[in-house]
One Martini backbone bead per residue (centre of mass of N, CA, C, O) as a GRO file, in nm:
protein
  241
    1MET     BB    1   1.162   1.641   0.212
    2SER     BB    2   0.894   1.718   0.446
    3LEU     BB    3   0.879   1.805   0.782
    4PRO     BB    4   0.743   1.861   1.060
    5ALA     BB    5   0.724   2.033   1.318
    6ALA     BB    6   0.819   2.051   1.624
    7VAL     BB    7   0.720   1.845   1.910
    8PRO     BB    8   0.684   1.804   2.219
    9LYS     BB    9   0.807   1.532   2.424
   10GLU     BB   10   0.829   1.269   2.592
   11PRO     BB   11   1.014   1.054   2.719
   12LEU     BB   12   1.148   0.773   2.626
   13PRO     BB   13   1.105   0.461   2.645
   14ASP     BB   14   1.288   0.175   2.692
   15ASP     BB   15   1.102   0.018   2.452
   16ALA     BB   16   1.181   0.173   2.223
   17PRO     BB   17   1.234   0.169   1.906
   18HIS     BB   18   1.536   0.091   1.723
   19VAL     BB   19   1.688   0.304   1.476
   20LEU     BB   20   1.887   0.275   1.184
   21VAL     BB   21   2.025   0.555   1.006
   22VAL     BB   22   2.139   0.536   0.659
   23ASP     BB   23   2.300   0.839   0.544
   24ASP     BB   24   2.496   1.080   0.364
   25ASP     BB   25   2.277   1.289   0.445
   26GLN     BB   26   2.261   1.506   0.702
   27LYS     BB   27   1.985   1.634   0.672
   28ILE     BB   28   1.825   1.370   0.667
   29ARG     BB   29   1.920   1.260   0.934
   30ASP     BB   30   1.816   1.493   1.110
   31LEU     BB   31   1.518   1.475   1.029
   32LEU     BB   32   1.467   1.180   1.106
   33ARG     BB   33   1.550   1.196   1.398
   34ARG     BB   34   1.344   1.401   1.490
   35TYR     BB   35   1.079   1.272   1.385
   36LEU     BB   36   1.105   0.989   1.517
   37THR     BB   37   1.139   1.082   1.808
   38GLU     BB   38   0.857   1.231   1.816
   39ASN     BB   39   0.731   0.916   1.738
   40GLY     BB   40   0.886   0.689   1.943
   41PHE     BB   41   1.189   0.678   1.851
   42ARG     BB   42   1.500   0.536   1.844
   43VAL     BB   43   1.800   0.707   1.718
   44THR     BB   44   2.066   0.611   1.485
   45PRO     BB   45   2.315   0.758   1.308
   46ALA     BB   46   2.460   0.708   0.967
   47ALA     BB   47   2.680   0.789   0.695
   48ASP     BB   48   2.765   0.478   0.659
   49ALA     BB   49   2.856   0.154   0.659
   50ALA     BB   50   3.083   0.179   0.867
   51CYS     BB   51   2.912   0.320   1.087
   52ALA     BB   52   2.699   0.100   1.106
   53ARG     BB   53   2.885  -0.128   1.201
   54ALA     BB   54   2.982   0.014   1.457
   55ALA     BB   55   2.701   0.037   1.590
   56MET     BB   56   2.635  -0.284   1.578
   57ARG     BB   57   2.857  -0.374   1.785
   58GLY     BB   58   2.698  -0.211   2.044
   59LEU     BB   59   2.405  -0.247   1.913
   60THR     BB   60   2.051  -0.291   1.909
   61PHE     BB   61   1.814  -0.337   1.641
   62ASP     BB   62   1.482  -0.324   1.501
   63LEU     BB   63   1.584  -0.130   1.258
   64VAL     BB   64   1.679  -0.056   0.912
   65MET     BB   65   1.780   0.236   0.734
   66LEU     BB   66   1.845   0.255   0.376
   67ASP     BB   67   2.045   0.388   0.144
   68VAL     BB   68   2.141   0.313  -0.163
   69MET     BB   69   2.311   0.578  -0.223
   70MET     BB   70   2.655   0.537  -0.144
   71PRO     BB   71   2.956   0.575  -0.055
   72GLY     BB   72   3.106   0.298  -0.137
   73GLU     BB   73   2.910   0.117   0.034
   74SER     BB   74   2.617   0.020  -0.039
   75GLY     BB   75   2.303  -0.051   0.060
   76LEU     BB   76   2.286  -0.325  -0.085
   77ASP     BB   77   2.548  -0.446   0.024
   78LEU     BB   78   2.473  -0.424   0.321
   79ALA     BB   79   2.214  -0.589   0.313
   80ARG     BB   80   2.334  -0.856   0.219
   81ASP     BB   81   2.524  -0.890   0.466
   82LEU     BB   82   2.318  -0.874   0.699
   83LYS     BB   83   2.131  -1.121   0.601
   84LYS     BB   84   2.340  -1.350   0.669
   85THR     BB   85   2.327  -1.289   1.016
   86LEU     BB   86   2.053  -1.123   1.036
   87ASP     BB   87   1.702  -1.036   1.142
   88VAL     BB   88   1.693  -0.754   1.063
   89PRO     BB   89   1.500  -0.523   0.944
   90ILE     BB   90   1.458  -0.359   0.611
   91LEU     BB   91   1.454  -0.020   0.498
   92MET     BB   92   1.446   0.121   0.175
   93LEU     BB   93   1.588   0.394   0.007
   94THR     BB   94   1.457   0.522  -0.310
   95ALA     BB   95   1.434   0.595  -0.623
   96ARG     BB   96   1.164   0.589  -0.830
   97SER     BB   97   1.368   0.532  -1.099
   98ASP     BB   98   1.476   0.237  -0.942
   99PRO     BB   99   1.381  -0.078  -1.004
  100GLU     BB  100   1.651  -0.240  -0.989
  101HIS     BB  101   1.693  -0.190  -0.683
  102ARG     BB  102   1.437  -0.330  -0.583
  103ILE     BB  103   1.494  -0.608  -0.695
  104ALA     BB  104   1.771  -0.647  -0.561
  105GLY     BB  105   1.664  -0.617  -0.271
  106LEU     BB  106   1.469  -0.857  -0.269
  107GLU     BB  107   1.696  -1.064  -0.323
  108ALA     BB  108   1.850  -0.972  -0.046
  109GLY     BB  109   1.592  -0.922   0.183
  110VAL     BB  110   1.426  -0.686   0.179
  111ASP     BB  111   1.126  -0.573   0.335
  112ASP     BB  112   1.125  -0.263   0.226
  113TYR     BB  113   0.999   0.035   0.051
  114LEU     BB  114   1.096   0.393  -0.008
  115PRO     BB  115   1.034   0.644  -0.198
  116LYS     BB  116   1.175   0.920  -0.340
  117PRO     BB  117   0.979   1.110  -0.218
  118PHE     BB  118   0.822   1.127   0.113
  119GLU     BB  119   0.584   1.070   0.346
  120PRO     BB  120   0.587   1.075   0.681
  121ARG     BB  121   0.338   0.891   0.732
  122GLU     BB  122   0.436   0.655   0.561
  123LEU     BB  123   0.686   0.593   0.720
  124LEU     BB  124   0.545   0.517   0.984
  125LEU     BB  125   0.370   0.287   0.874
  126ARG     BB  126   0.602   0.108   0.775
  127LEU     BB  127   0.747   0.074   1.040
  128GLN     BB  128   0.509  -0.044   1.203
  129ASN     BB  129   0.460  -0.290   1.020
  130ILE     BB  130   0.735  -0.421   1.045
  131LEU     BB  131   0.740  -0.450   1.355
  132ARG     BB  132   0.482  -0.616   1.385
  133ARG     BB  133   0.582  -0.859   1.192
  134ASN     BB  134   0.863  -0.888   1.388
  135ARG     BB  135   0.762  -1.009   1.624
  136PRO     BB  136   0.780  -1.219   1.859
  137VAL     BB  137   0.681  -1.527   1.895
  138SER     BB  138   0.487  -1.741   2.035
  139ALA     BB  139   0.517  -2.050   2.227
  140GLU     BB  140   0.250  -2.130   2.171
  141ALA     BB  141   0.023  -2.326   2.061
  142PRO     BB  142  -0.157  -2.374   1.797
  143PRO     BB  143  -0.440  -2.387   1.668
  144PRO     BB  144  -0.648  -2.558   1.505
  145GLY     BB  145  -0.576  -2.501   1.161
  146ASP     BB  146  -0.287  -2.314   1.191
  147GLU     BB  147  -0.154  -2.531   0.991
  148VAL     BB  148   0.094  -2.626   0.746
  149ARG     BB  149   0.215  -2.891   0.528
  150MET     BB  150   0.555  -2.936   0.362
  151GLY     BB  151   0.673  -3.192   0.444
  152ALA     BB  152   0.928  -3.072   0.651
  153TYR     BB  153   0.725  -2.834   0.660
  154VAL     BB  154   0.596  -2.575   0.889
  155PHE     BB  155   0.313  -2.348   0.895
  156HIS     BB  156   0.224  -2.080   1.107
  157ILE     BB  157  -0.010  -1.857   1.054
  158GLY     BB  158  -0.041  -1.674   1.306
  159ARG     BB  159   0.286  -1.656   1.356
  160GLY     BB  160   0.462  -1.672   1.095
  161GLU     BB  161   0.599  -1.975   1.108
  162LEU     BB  162   0.886  -2.149   0.990
  163ARG     BB  163   0.950  -2.508   0.993
  164LYS     BB  164   1.228  -2.746   1.029
  165ASP     BB  165   1.153  -2.936   1.243
  166ASP     BB  166   1.337  -2.756   1.504
  167GLU     BB  167   1.368  -2.522   1.290
  168THR     BB  168   1.392  -2.196   1.202
  169VAL     BB  169   1.288  -2.013   0.923
  170LYS     BB  170   1.378  -1.752   0.753
  171LEU     BB  171   1.174  -1.454   0.713
  172THR     BB  172   1.040  -1.220   0.552
  173GLU     BB  173   0.780  -1.017   0.547
  174ARG     BB  174   0.691  -1.090   0.255
  175GLU     BB  175   0.708  -1.398   0.278
  176ARG     BB  176   0.502  -1.423   0.508
  177ASP     BB  177   0.261  -1.302   0.358
  178LEU     BB  178   0.252  -1.500   0.123
  179LEU     BB  179   0.231  -1.766   0.284
  180ARG     BB  180  -0.033  -1.689   0.423
  181GLN     BB  181  -0.206  -1.667   0.173
  182PHE     BB  182  -0.169  -1.959   0.081
  183ALA     BB  183  -0.245  -2.111   0.353
  184GLN     BB  184  -0.550  -1.994   0.345
  185ARG     BB  185  -0.549  -2.125   0.018
  186PRO     BB  186  -0.531  -2.424  -0.038
  187GLY     BB  187  -0.554  -2.524  -0.376
  188GLN     BB  188  -0.566  -2.214  -0.470
  189PRO     BB  189  -0.558  -1.988  -0.695
  190ILE     BB  190  -0.342  -1.696  -0.720
  191GLN     BB  191  -0.321  -1.395  -0.831
  192ARG     BB  192  -0.097  -1.152  -0.886
  193HIS     BB  193  -0.272  -0.903  -0.803
  194GLU     BB  194  -0.320  -1.011  -0.515
  195LEU     BB  195  -0.015  -1.033  -0.428
  196SER     BB  196   0.047  -0.714  -0.518
  197SER     BB  197  -0.137  -0.519  -0.345
  198ASP     BB  198   0.113  -0.487  -0.106
  199ASP     BB  199   0.333  -0.418  -0.306
  200THR     BB  200   0.573  -0.166  -0.340
  201THR     BB  201   0.647  -0.213  -0.653
  202GLY     BB  202   0.402  -0.302  -0.845
  203SER     BB  203   0.511  -0.585  -0.975
  204GLU     BB  204   0.539  -0.891  -1.126
  205ARG     BB  205   0.842  -0.927  -1.096
  206ALA     BB  206   0.846  -0.912  -0.788
  207ILE     BB  207   0.677  -1.163  -0.740
  208ASP     BB  208   0.866  -1.365  -0.879
  209VAL     BB  209   1.102  -1.319  -0.690
  210GLN     BB  210   0.956  -1.404  -0.427
  211ILE     BB  211   0.879  -1.689  -0.513
  212ASN     BB  212   1.164  -1.792  -0.561
  213ARG     BB  213   1.258  -1.747  -0.267
  214LEU     BB  214   1.042  -1.926  -0.135
  215ARG     BB  215   1.119  -2.191  -0.275
  216ARG     BB  216   1.409  -2.210  -0.145
  217LYS     BB  217   1.255  -2.271   0.151
  218ILE     BB  218   1.034  -2.530   0.055
  219GLU     BB  219   1.218  -2.666  -0.164
  220ILE     BB  220   1.422  -2.901  -0.293
  221ASP     BB  221   1.342  -2.806  -0.604
  222PRO     BB  222   1.286  -2.496  -0.727
  223SER     BB  223   1.278  -2.574  -1.044
  224ASN     BB  224   1.076  -2.826  -0.924
  225PRO     BB  225   0.797  -2.776  -0.793
  226VAL     BB  226   0.554  -2.913  -0.556
  227TYR     BB  227   0.398  -2.679  -0.391
  228LEU     BB  228   0.489  -2.407  -0.549
  229GLN     BB  229   0.292  -2.327  -0.820
  230THR     BB  230   0.229  -2.269  -1.151
  231VAL     BB  231  -0.054  -2.102  -1.312
  232ARG     BB  232  -0.151  -2.064  -1.608
  233GLY     BB  233  -0.310  -1.748  -1.605
  234LYS     BB  234  -0.343  -1.748  -1.253
  235GLY     BB  235  -0.051  -1.795  -1.111
  236TYR     BB  236  -0.065  -1.939  -0.787
  237ILE     BB  237  -0.002  -2.254  -0.592
  238LEU     BB  238  -0.070  -2.434  -0.284
  239TYR     BB  239   0.048  -2.740  -0.175
  240THR     BB  240  -0.056  -2.971   0.072
  241ASP     BB  241  -0.056  -3.243   0.307
   0.00000   0.00000   0.00000
């Protein structure tokens, strides 16, 4: 990874997004900290999972960047644990030749992946996209036709918010994107290649993993789905009430 030369910047605003960078390679941590700071991010580096946990006890982060391969507790293990209790989005850094890590991360709830080596501009775009999609939703009522109902669940398309009764159901960035695609075309089959067009893993297996995770959040019996069904040879279809 080669990052551009430093360019003097104005002091960061108080509301600058705060990113926790977890990587056991000090050179990479230093490069990412400099580059992201120069591009408007507040950065806290951590050498391993233990340091990351210590930082998170005293600070709140808008996003966590995790390297998969670290000594001791791996990035995947840390991601799984964080997703049990926190809503913080996670961008995982992984070797391009490790598809099994990407699949495992999707199952654990990771929001996005960036293969190493990566282009700095792509890193910025991915961070900005994740943060934009994870902004707090407005409390205002959605306009007519901006929601779909699936039994006890209601999905607000514009806000990207899934609710069951009066409780919000946690969605990852990718789950929200998929559900929005289905909700905008209820009752219409959507082919896998359409669903995977923005998927960073670029594989049908990754789509199947995401669909299975989404079913666990909107179906009473995910193994026998009523709403999000498979259409043989055509992909998937969402039926709404």
